[in-house]
Structure formats: C-alpha cells, structure tokens
C-alpha positions as a Python dict, from the first residue, in 0.01 Angstrom:
ca = {
    (1, 'X'): (0, 0, 0),
    (2, 'X'): (149, 276, 202),
    (3, 'X'): (367, 173, 478),
    (4, 'X'): (424, 489, 678),
    (5, 'X'): (658, 330, 925),
    (6, 'X'): (881, 133, 698),
    (7, 'X'): (1220, 110, 829),
    (8, 'X'): (1120, 170, 1191),
    (9, 'X'): (1202, -120, 1429),
    (10, 'X'): (1016, -165, 1742),
    (11, 'X'): (1107, -377, 2031),
    (12, 'X'): (800, -486, 2258),
    (13, 'X'): (818, -631, 2632),
    (14, 'X'): (457, -639, 2703),
    (15, 'X'): (164, -888, 2755),
    (16, 'X'): (-198, -882, 2719),
    (17, 'X'): (-392, -633, 2500),
    (18, 'X'): (-301, -282, 2584),
    (19, 'X'): (72, -223, 2475),
    (20, 'X'): (71, -498, 2243),
    (21, 'X'): (-214, -382, 2040),
    (22, 'X'): (-49, -38, 1992),
    (23, 'X'): (235, -239, 1863),
    (24, 'X'): (30, -449, 1636),
    (25, 'X'): (-83, -107, 1455),
    (26, 'X'): (268, -4, 1417),
    (27, 'X'): (313, -344, 1243),
    (28, 'X'): (31, -291, 1026),
    (29, 'X'): (193, 57, 920),
    (30, 'X'): (491, -121, 813),
    (31, 'X'): (721, -113, 1125),
    (32, 'X'): (940, -418, 1200),
    (33, 'X'): (802, -516, 1566),
    (34, 'X'): (1018, -788, 1769),
    (35, 'X'): (799, -908, 2046),
    (36, 'X'): (972, -1060, 2339),
    (37, 'X'): (820, -1350, 2500),
    (38, 'X'): (902, -1593, 2774),
    (39, 'X'): (1067, -1899, 2606),
    (40, 'X'): (846, -2133, 2801),
    (41, 'X'): (528, -1929, 2905),
    (42, 'X'): (487, -1676, 2585),
    (43, 'X'): (250, -1386, 2644),
    (44, 'X'): (32, -1458, 2924),
    (45, 'X'): (-281, -1455, 2693),
    (46, 'X'): (-153, -1752, 2488),
    (47, 'X'): (-277, -1958, 2763),
    (48, 'X'): (-648, -1832, 2753),
    (49, 'X'): (-885, -2120, 2736),
    (50, 'X'): (-1186, -1902, 2661),
    (51, 'X'): (-1282, -1571, 2568),
    (52, 'X'): (-1627, -1414, 2564),
    (53, 'X'): (-1749, -1755, 2698),
    (54, 'X'): (-1609, -1939, 2415),
    (55, 'X'): (-1323, -2194, 2377),
    (56, 'X'): (-1002, -2077, 2209),
    (57, 'X'): (-831, -2261, 1940),
    (58, 'X'): (-476, -2155, 2019),
    (59, 'X'): (-384, -2125, 1637),
    (60, 'X'): (-683, -1909, 1617),
    (61, 'X'): (-679, -1705, 1938),
    (62, 'X'): (-899, -1378, 1869),
    (63, 'X'): (-701, -1190, 2168),
    (64, 'X'): (-343, -1287, 2032),
    (65, 'X'): (-456, -1200, 1669),
    (66, 'X'): (-599, -864, 1770),
    (67, 'X'): (-288, -754, 1969),
    (68, 'X'): (12, -919, 1779),
    (69, 'X'): (-47, -972, 1417),
    (70, 'X'): (212, -872, 1181),
    (71, 'X'): (487, -923, 1439),
    (72, 'X'): (789, -1136, 1498),
    (73, 'X'): (813, -1350, 1790),
    (74, 'X'): (1134, -1414, 1998),
    (75, 'X'): (1163, -1637, 2301),
    (76, 'X'): (1413, -1488, 2530),
    (77, 'X'): (1442, -1503, 2917),
    (78, 'X'): (1534, -1171, 2988),
    (79, 'X'): (1533, -1233, 3376),
    (80, 'X'): (1893, -1408, 3299),
    (81, 'X'): (2210, -1189, 3273),
    (82, 'X'): (2258, -1355, 2915),
    (83, 'X'): (1897, -1282, 2813),
    (84, 'X'): (1929, -932, 2920),
    (85, 'X'): (2261, -872, 2733),
    (86, 'X'): (2077, -1035, 2407),
    (87, 'X'): (1784, -802, 2456),
    (88, 'X'): (2047, -496, 2462),
    (89, 'X'): (2196, -623, 2141),
    (90, 'X'): (1827, -584, 1992),
    (91, 'X'): (1783, -261, 2146),
    (92, 'X'): (2082, -99, 2004),
    (93, 'X'): (1885, -160, 1650),
    (94, 'X'): (1543, -24, 1755),
    (95, 'X'): (1385, 313, 1725),
    (96, 'X'): (1125, 237, 1985),
    (97, 'X'): (1112, 39, 2295),
    (98, 'X'): (760, -27, 2429),
    (99, 'X'): (660, -207, 2759),
    (100, 'X'): (361, -271, 2988),
    (101, 'X'): (557, -380, 3299),
    (102, 'X'): (539, -183, 3629),
    (103, 'X'): (838, 3, 3751),
    (104, 'X'): (985, -222, 3994),
    (105, 'X'): (952, -514, 3729),
    (106, 'X'): (1124, -281, 3486),
    (107, 'X'): (1408, -211, 3712),
    (108, 'X'): (1438, -581, 3804),
    (109, 'X'): (1464, -683, 3439),
    (110, 'X'): (1705, -411, 3352),
    (111, 'X'): (1471, -253, 3097),
    (112, 'X'): (1403, 95, 3274),
    (113, 'X'): (1464, 398, 3072),
    (114, 'X'): (1808, 483, 3234),
    (115, 'X'): (1948, 140, 3117),
    (116, 'X'): (1792, 154, 2758),
    (117, 'X'): (1927, 498, 2720),
    (118, 'X'): (2260, 379, 2825),
    (119, 'X'): (2246, 129, 2539),
    (120, 'X'): (2089, 347, 2256),
    (121, 'X'): (2053, 718, 2331),
    (122, 'X'): (1841, 746, 2037),
    (123, 'X'): (1560, 510, 2141),
    (124, 'X'): (1179, 636, 2206),
    (125, 'X'): (1095, 479, 2533),
    (126, 'X'): (709, 406, 2556),
    (127, 'X'): (530, 288, 2854),
    (128, 'X'): (178, 172, 2881),
    (129, 'X'): (32, 179, 3245),
    (130, 'X'): (-293, 123, 3439),
    (131, 'X'): (-259, 475, 3645),
    (132, 'X'): (19, 660, 3517),
    (133, 'X'): (375, 731, 3630),
    (134, 'X'): (310, 966, 3895),
    (135, 'X'): (164, 936, 4229),
    (136, 'X'): (111, 664, 4493),
    (137, 'X'): (-17, 406, 4249),
    (138, 'X'): (230, 411, 3986),
    (139, 'X'): (337, 78, 4052),
    (140, 'X'): (-6, -58, 4079),
    (141, 'X'): (-109, -292, 3796),
    (142, 'X'): (-460, -321, 3634),
    (143, 'X'): (-652, -404, 3336),
    (144, 'X'): (-919, -211, 3125),
    (145, 'X'): (-1183, -355, 3347),
    (146, 'X'): (-1025, -193, 3661),
    (147, 'X'): (-849, 103, 3544),
    (148, 'X'): (-1043, 220, 3222),
    (149, 'X'): (-1410, 116, 3327),
    (150, 'X'): (-1437, 92, 3684),
    (151, 'X'): (-1226, 362, 3832),
    (152, 'X'): (-1256, 619, 3550),
    (153, 'X'): (-1642, 666, 3617),
    (154, 'X'): (-1748, 508, 3286),
    (155, 'X'): (-1870, 193, 3461),
    (156, 'X'): (-2080, 399, 3703),
    (157, 'X'): (-2211, 632, 3454),
    (158, 'X'): (-2322, 342, 3219),
    (159, 'X'): (-2520, 178, 3485),
    (160, 'X'): (-2879, 307, 3545),
    (161, 'X'): (-2958, 392, 3913),
    (162, 'X'): (-3188, 88, 3921),
    (163, 'X'): (-2930, -170, 3888),
    (164, 'X'): (-2788, -313, 4244),
    (165, 'X'): (-2422, -311, 4111),
    (166, 'X'): (-2232, -142, 3836),
    (167, 'X'): (-2244, -294, 3469),
    (168, 'X'): (-1942, -492, 3377),
    (169, 'X'): (-1787, -459, 3021),
    (170, 'X'): (-1890, -710, 2785),
    (171, 'X'): (-1611, -647, 2519),
    (172, 'X'): (-1274, -777, 2592),
    (173, 'X'): (-991, -567, 2554),
    (174, 'X'): (-1231, -248, 2486),
    (175, 'X'): (-1048, 12, 2682),
    (176, 'X'): (-723, -159, 2585),
    (177, 'X'): (-778, -105, 2212),
    (178, 'X'): (-890, 247, 2268),
    (179, 'X'): (-591, 348, 2475),
    (180, 'X'): (-354, 145, 2211),
    (181, 'X'): (-441, 397, 1972),
    (182, 'X'): (-327, 680, 2214),
    (183, 'X'): (16, 520, 2235),
    (184, 'X'): (26, 490, 1847),
    (185, 'X'): (-36, 853, 1821),
    (186, 'X'): (224, 931, 2076),
    (187, 'X'): (487, 726, 1911),
    (188, 'X'): (401, 908, 1577),
    (189, 'X'): (469, 1240, 1717),
    (190, 'X'): (772, 1123, 1910),
    (191, 'X'): (907, 986, 1581),
    (192, 'X'): (842, 1332, 1399),
    (193, 'X'): (988, 1503, 1698),
    (194, 'X'): (1321, 1291, 1695),
    (195, 'X'): (1347, 1361, 1301),
    (196, 'X'): (1307, 1734, 1361),
    (197, 'X'): (1530, 1788, 1666),
    (198, 'X'): (1741, 1470, 1731),
    (199, 'X'): (1573, 1424, 2068),
    (200, 'X'): (1437, 1108, 2182),
    (201, 'X'): (1139, 1145, 2395),
    (202, 'X'): (965, 912, 2665),
    (203, 'X'): (592, 864, 2587),
    (204, 'X'): (356, 769, 2872),
    (205, 'X'): (-9, 646, 2827),
    (206, 'X'): (-222, 522, 3088),
    (207, 'X'): (-566, 339, 3080),
    (208, 'X'): (-691, 569, 3326),
    (209, 'X'): (-580, 896, 3138),
    (210, 'X'): (-726, 723, 2820),
    (211, 'X'): (-1067, 674, 2989),
    (212, 'X'): (-1092, 1032, 3098),
    (213, 'X'): (-1014, 1160, 2755),
    (214, 'X'): (-1241, 918, 2587),
    (215, 'X'): (-1519, 1057, 2841),
    (216, 'X'): (-1399, 1386, 2834),
    (217, 'X'): (-1768, 1556, 2776),
    (218, 'X'): (-1897, 1378, 3070),
    (219, 'X'): (-1589, 1472, 3293),
    (220, 'X'): (-1599, 1818, 3197),
    (221, 'X'): (-1977, 1826, 3280),
    (222, 'X'): (-1894, 1654, 3614),
    (223, 'X'): (-1637, 1930, 3652),
    (224, 'X'): (-1877, 2214, 3546),
    (225, 'X'): (-2184, 2132, 3703),
    (226, 'X'): (-2092, 1952, 4021),
    (227, 'X'): (-2320, 1648, 3895),
    (228, 'X'): (-2205, 1311, 3738),
    (229, 'X'): (-2394, 1223, 3419),
    (230, 'X'): (-2569, 889, 3443),
    (231, 'X'): (-2751, 655, 3225),
    (232, 'X'): (-3117, 560, 3229),
    (233, 'X'): (-3309, 229, 3200),
    (234, 'X'): (-3319, 134, 2830),
    (235, 'X'): (-3660, 170, 2695),
    (236, 'X'): (-3854, 177, 2356),
    (237, 'X'): (-3931, 537, 2255),
    (238, 'X'): (-3800, 853, 2231),
    (239, 'X'): (-3566, 1076, 2490),
    (240, 'X'): (-3751, 1341, 2703),
    (241, 'X'): (-3732, 1674, 2497),
    (242, 'X'): (-3632, 1532, 2148),
    (243, 'X'): (-3863, 1288, 1983),
    (244, 'X'): (-3608, 1220, 1712),
    (245, 'X'): (-3349, 1056, 1962),
    (246, 'X'): (-3431, 726, 2090),
    (247, 'X'): (-3479, 329, 2043),
    (248, 'X'): (-3761, 226, 1857),
    (249, 'X'): (-3884, -137, 1816),
    (250, 'X'): (-3985, -305, 1483),
    (251, 'X'): (-4276, -554, 1440),
    (252, 'X'): (-4008, -836, 1458),
    (253, 'X'): (-3871, -720, 1791),
    (254, 'X'): (-3527, -570, 1659),
    (255, 'X'): (-3450, -194, 1703),
    (256, 'X'): (-3389, 131, 1521),
    (257, 'X'): (-3189, 362, 1676),
    (258, 'X'): (-3283, 753, 1601),
    (259, 'X'): (-3030, 1013, 1703),
    (260, 'X'): (-3126, 1330, 1502),
    (261, 'X'): (-2981, 1617, 1713),
    (262, 'X'): (-3140, 1909, 1541),
    (263, 'X'): (-3497, 1766, 1458),
    (264, 'X'): (-3651, 2082, 1265),
    (265, 'X'): (-3477, 2030, 943),
    (266, 'X'): (-3595, 1653, 937),
    (267, 'X'): (-3945, 1647, 1072),
    (268, 'X'): (-4098, 1663, 732),
    (269, 'X'): (-3876, 1385, 614),
    (270, 'X'): (-3954, 1167, 912),
    (271, 'X'): (-4334, 1213, 891),
    (272, 'X'): (-4309, 1108, 500),
    (273, 'X'): (-4109, 799, 602),
    (274, 'X'): (-4344, 701, 878),
    (275, 'X'): (-4634, 708, 614),
    (276, 'X'): (-4782, 1002, 817),
    (277, 'X'): (-4710, 1326, 593),
    (278, 'X'): (-5018, 1507, 748),
    (279, 'X'): (-4846, 1534, 1082),
    (280, 'X'): (-4643, 1832, 937),
    (281, 'X'): (-4976, 2019, 939),
    (282, 'X'): (-5027, 1936, 1310),
    (283, 'X'): (-4978, 2212, 1536),
    (284, 'X'): (-4810, 2002, 1788),
    (285, 'X'): (-4543, 1905, 1546),
    (286, 'X'): (-4529, 2209, 1316),
    (287, 'X'): (-4189, 2348, 1440),
    (288, 'X'): (-3895, 2209, 1612),
    (289, 'X'): (-4004, 2381, 1934),
    (290, 'X'): (-4339, 2232, 1919),
    (291, 'X'): (-4223, 1912, 1842),
    (292, 'X'): (-3994, 1917, 2143),
    (293, 'X'): (-4257, 2030, 2356),
    (294, 'X'): (-4487, 1753, 2280),
    (295, 'X'): (-4208, 1469, 2236),
    (296, 'X'): (-4428, 1214, 2425),
    (297, 'X'): (-4714, 1235, 2182),
    (298, 'X'): (-4486, 1216, 1892),
    (299, 'X'): (-4280, 927, 2037),
    (300, 'X'): (-4600, 755, 2085),
    (301, 'X'): (-4687, 789, 1708),
    (302, 'X'): (-4348, 678, 1608),
    (303, 'X'): (-4349, 385, 1844),
    (304, 'X'): (-4697, 250, 1652),
    (305, 'X'): (-4547, 326, 1308),
    (306, 'X'): (-4235, 155, 1361),
    (307, 'X'): (-4419, -147, 1516),
    (308, 'X'): (-4585, -216, 1204),
    (309, 'X'): (-4296, -316, 971),
    (310, 'X'): (-4005, -550, 1017),
    (311, 'X'): (-3650, -456, 1079),
    (312, 'X'): (-3539, -530, 721),
    (313, 'X'): (-3818, -300, 583),
    (314, 'X'): (-3705, -7, 802),
    (315, 'X'): (-3317, -33, 742),
    (316, 'X'): (-3378, -1, 385),
    (317, 'X'): (-3688, 251, 371),
    (318, 'X'): (-3476, 493, 603),
    (319, 'X'): (-3185, 514, 370),
    (320, 'X'): (-3352, 808, 219),
    (321, 'X'): (-3439, 983, 555),
    (322, 'X'): (-3258, 1316, 586),
    (323, 'X'): (-3194, 1274, 967),
    (324, 'X'): (-2938, 1045, 1144),
    (325, 'X'): (-3010, 710, 1248),
    (326, 'X'): (-2879, 332, 1242),
    (327, 'X'): (-2989, -13, 1276),
    (328, 'X'): (-2897, -174, 1621),
    (329, 'X'): (-2661, -451, 1547),
    (330, 'X'): (-2487, -759, 1683),
    (331, 'X'): (-2107, -820, 1609),
    (332, 'X'): (-2232, -1105, 1400),
    (333, 'X'): (-2436, -863, 1204),
    (334, 'X'): (-2136, -607, 1201),
    (335, 'X'): (-1880, -867, 1015),
    (336, 'X'): (-2129, -874, 720),
    (337, 'X'): (-2229, -514, 713),
    (338, 'X'): (-2214, -348, 387),
    (339, 'X'): (-2036, -43, 491),
    (340, 'X'): (-1789, -228, 704),
    (341, 'X'): (-1730, -443, 398),
    (342, 'X'): (-1686, -157, 154),
    (343, 'X'): (-1449, 33, 361),
    (344, 'X'): (-1199, -258, 437),
    (345, 'X'): (-1262, -244, 804),
    (346, 'X'): (-1222, -618, 841),
    (347, 'X'): (-941, -828, 669),
    (348, 'X'): (-921, -1205, 582),
    (349, 'X'): (-597, -1325, 740),
    (350, 'X'): (-412, -1648, 690),
    (351, 'X'): (-435, -1872, 1014),
    (352, 'X'): (-145, -2054, 1178),
    (353, 'X'): (-318, -2382, 1115),
    (354, 'X'): (-378, -2349, 735),
    (355, 'X'): (-741, -2368, 725),
    (356, 'X'): (-997, -2107, 661),
    (357, 'X'): (-869, -1744, 680),
    (358, 'X'): (-958, -1558, 990),
    (359, 'X'): (-1165, -1240, 967),
    (360, 'X'): (-1003, -963, 1178),
    (361, 'X'): (-1065, -608, 1263),
    (362, 'X'): (-852, -365, 1113),
    (363, 'X'): (-681, -41, 1275),
    (364, 'X'): (-923, 247, 1175),
    (365, 'X'): (-648, 470, 993),
    (366, 'X'): (-629, 465, 631),
    (367, 'X'): (-360, 624, 420),
    (368, 'X'): (-465, 736, 45),
    (369, 'X'): (-778, 532, 116),
    (370, 'X'): (-598, 189, 79),
    (371, 'X'): (-624, -59, 368),
    (372, 'X'): (-307, -202, 500),
    (373, 'X'): (-209, -579, 434),
    (374, 'X'): (-231, -781, 759),
    (375, 'X'): (-54, -1104, 844),
    (376, 'X'): (-140, -1335, 1162),
    (377, 'X'): (13, -1310, 1465),
    (378, 'X'): (330, -1525, 1528),
    (379, 'X'): (317, -1846, 1730),
    (380, 'X'): (510, -1812, 2049),
    (381, 'X'): (896, -1768, 1998),
    (382, 'X'): (842, -1849, 1617),
    (383, 'X'): (1107, -1622, 1490),
    (384, 'X'): (1377, -1665, 1755),
    (385, 'X'): (1644, -1819, 1543),
    (386, 'X'): (1580, -1658, 1206),
    (387, 'X'): (1593, -1316, 1381),
    (388, 'X'): (1910, -1374, 1586),
    (389, 'X'): (2089, -1509, 1289),
    (390, 'X'): (1986, -1197, 1110),
    (391, 'X'): (2138, -993, 1402),
    (392, 'X'): (2455, -1160, 1363),
    (393, 'X'): (2478, -1439, 1600),
    (394, 'X'): (2642, -1740, 1475),
    (395, 'X'): (2497, -2094, 1544),
    (396, 'X'): (2758, -2177, 1825),
    (397, 'X'): (2614, -1895, 2036),
    (398, 'X'): (2249, -2004, 1950),
    (399, 'X'): (2330, -2348, 2065),
    (400, 'X'): (2498, -2210, 2373),
    (401, 'X'): (2204, -1993, 2447),
    (402, 'X'): (1973, -2276, 2383),
    (403, 'X'): (2141, -2517, 2615),
    (404, 'X'): (2135, -2243, 2888),
    (405, 'X'): (1757, -2192, 2854),
    (406, 'X'): (1782, -1837, 2769),
    (407, 'X'): (1617, -1869, 2427),
    (408, 'X'): (1391, -2146, 2260),
}
C-alpha cells in the first residue's frame, strides 16, 4: 500500500464534516492527523442523536467515521492559556494546520495565521469557510445546506418550477465531502510548492466557491446566456430532442436511466436490445437527425418495450448495448454493487464496539490501483495521554493539566 503523505503531520482544529473530512483523506494517504477536540464536548457531531432519520450508535456514528477515520484525538481546551501553549507545542511539529473556525474565533483562540506562523514559519495554514475569506460575510458561518446548496444556486436549479419551495438536500455532508476534496488538492499543491521553493502557503477553500466550481457548466451557462438552467419534473420517457436520454420504467416499477448523448452510432444496437431490429429501417429513425426529430415517437416505443420486462432483466440484457446507461439504484443497492465492490470503493473497518465491521466509503483516489487501508475514527480524546507522552511531556505535567481541566 502506497502512503503518499507518510511523514506529514497535520494538526486539525475543526468540527463537523467539511474540513475534518479533508483531514480524513490525508490520514487515508498516510499523514499523521492530530485532531484537537474540546475535552468535555468533543466534536459537535459526536452528540448527534440521529442521521438521515435513523438513530445513531455513538460507537458507529456514520458522520464521525466518514470525517474522522484514521486520526488521533486529543482532548485539549484551547480556550485556556495552558491549552493554547500546549497546542503551540504540537504546532511546532506539524506540517499543516487546518481549521474551520471563523476569523473572529480564530483570533480569540490564538490560532490565526499570524500567531501560528510565529510558532512555526513553515506550517501550511488551511482555512475552510462557508463564504470565503474576503467580503462582508467572511465571518458568517454556514453548512453545506446553506452555503453549498441554497446560496450557490444548486438547490434552486434542481427544483422543478412546479414545486412550491426549493428542494432540500437528502444527503448529509454532500457539499462538505465534495468541498473537502478541494482542500485535499490544495494541501497537496502547497506541500509540493513548499518542497520546491521553501515557501509555506495559506490555503483557502469555501463551500460557496466549491459549489460554483462543481456546477461550473451551469454557472457559465447562466453568465453567457442570461438564463439560469432549471430542472424539470421527473417523468418516464425521453428528453425532448434526444430519445436516448431519459428514465424508463421497467415492468416491476424500477428505472433504467439512458444517457447516450450521441444517438447515431447506437441506434441499431438499441433497437436490437429492445427486440425491435426492424426499427432501423423505419425512416423516422434511420438516422440520428431523424430519430431526434421524431424523439417522441421513439420514446413511446422505448417506454412500451422497457415495460415488458423487469429491472433485473434489463440491467443484464443491456450490458452489451453500445451506448451509455445505468440502473437507478438506492444506497442499499450501491453498497452491494459489483463495480463498487470490484473497485474497492468501500472498506470494512473495525468498529469501536468490537462488533461487526462497519462498511465505509473510501476517498475516490487510487495510487497504483491499490486501495488505502482504513481504520476507525478515534473516540473523543482517545489519544491524549499517549500522544502527549510521545511529544515529550512527563506524567507530572500531564497530571497538572488534567487537574486544571485543560486536558482529559
């Protein structure tokens, strides 16, 4: 297993998903990630009682595991002078500092870039924010629902005009996880730059900026056309103008998604797979231009054909179709998908309670085609003593810090 960041130490002072998820990927890649948590409360998401409507087992918290696997957790109260001094001792040994706190909080806690650079001039300083480090709202907090989904235009664009209000995202941490990979990329670039030039950079990634990048085609379209792309009500059948793009219901009520952007080379293959090879001779569908002009008629034929067989038949039968398509699956389907399993997209990870291993999503990057080895997220403050002893503190100082409530 290749660990491309082995030997890199990351110091994280952050909560929730966005920045911690980026640090989790760095841990996947071999970095030693030290997560600082409040000695009593821990990361705010450790207190979640429910996620996606389901009760959470604190030893198997899906949010904590996604954003914190592979780290070491230290319980330090950095609002105290002694806690800040201890943080600075750790910062001297770190290559990267990561935070999700707002500017005013960073200054209050003594973790702003000026103070950290006084402690360690070579540290790469990383900020994850809702709305960016500039402008009148730089000190405004936010989550992926507000900054990534609602404000960015994504939620409005995804909502059909028939709906009374905008859609809410159904996937927890969706924008956070996308944005986290942008932080990872920024850190990778900053580490390379420091090695080549000796200069330590500041790295900024916002949820709003990440959303604009992720929806860049739509943003560019709006900029160039003066119109905002808008979703339409979902329906079974083809999209206007291209019969090979659309959702088609099977006999058992499930859906096959067709998305063949260039229909011409694939029409004959489609007709054969529908059991209607004679359609290749029909002048309405004899060319891509004709098929696109007569898209509604071909859509009706496809709807009737797909409705004759169940989902399981079509997902196997279409394996030899020359165009592009996919079965519409639930997340329960995804965790058993043969391509997901074949490509090690998920990993079985030991749980803190010692029970059945947890199946977690890996980060999407592979080095030499080999998946990284994942380990569970730490319990809150689990590594405080062992790490501080490793750092060089003695038992007398640890006892004094505990007695003062600075550490757990």
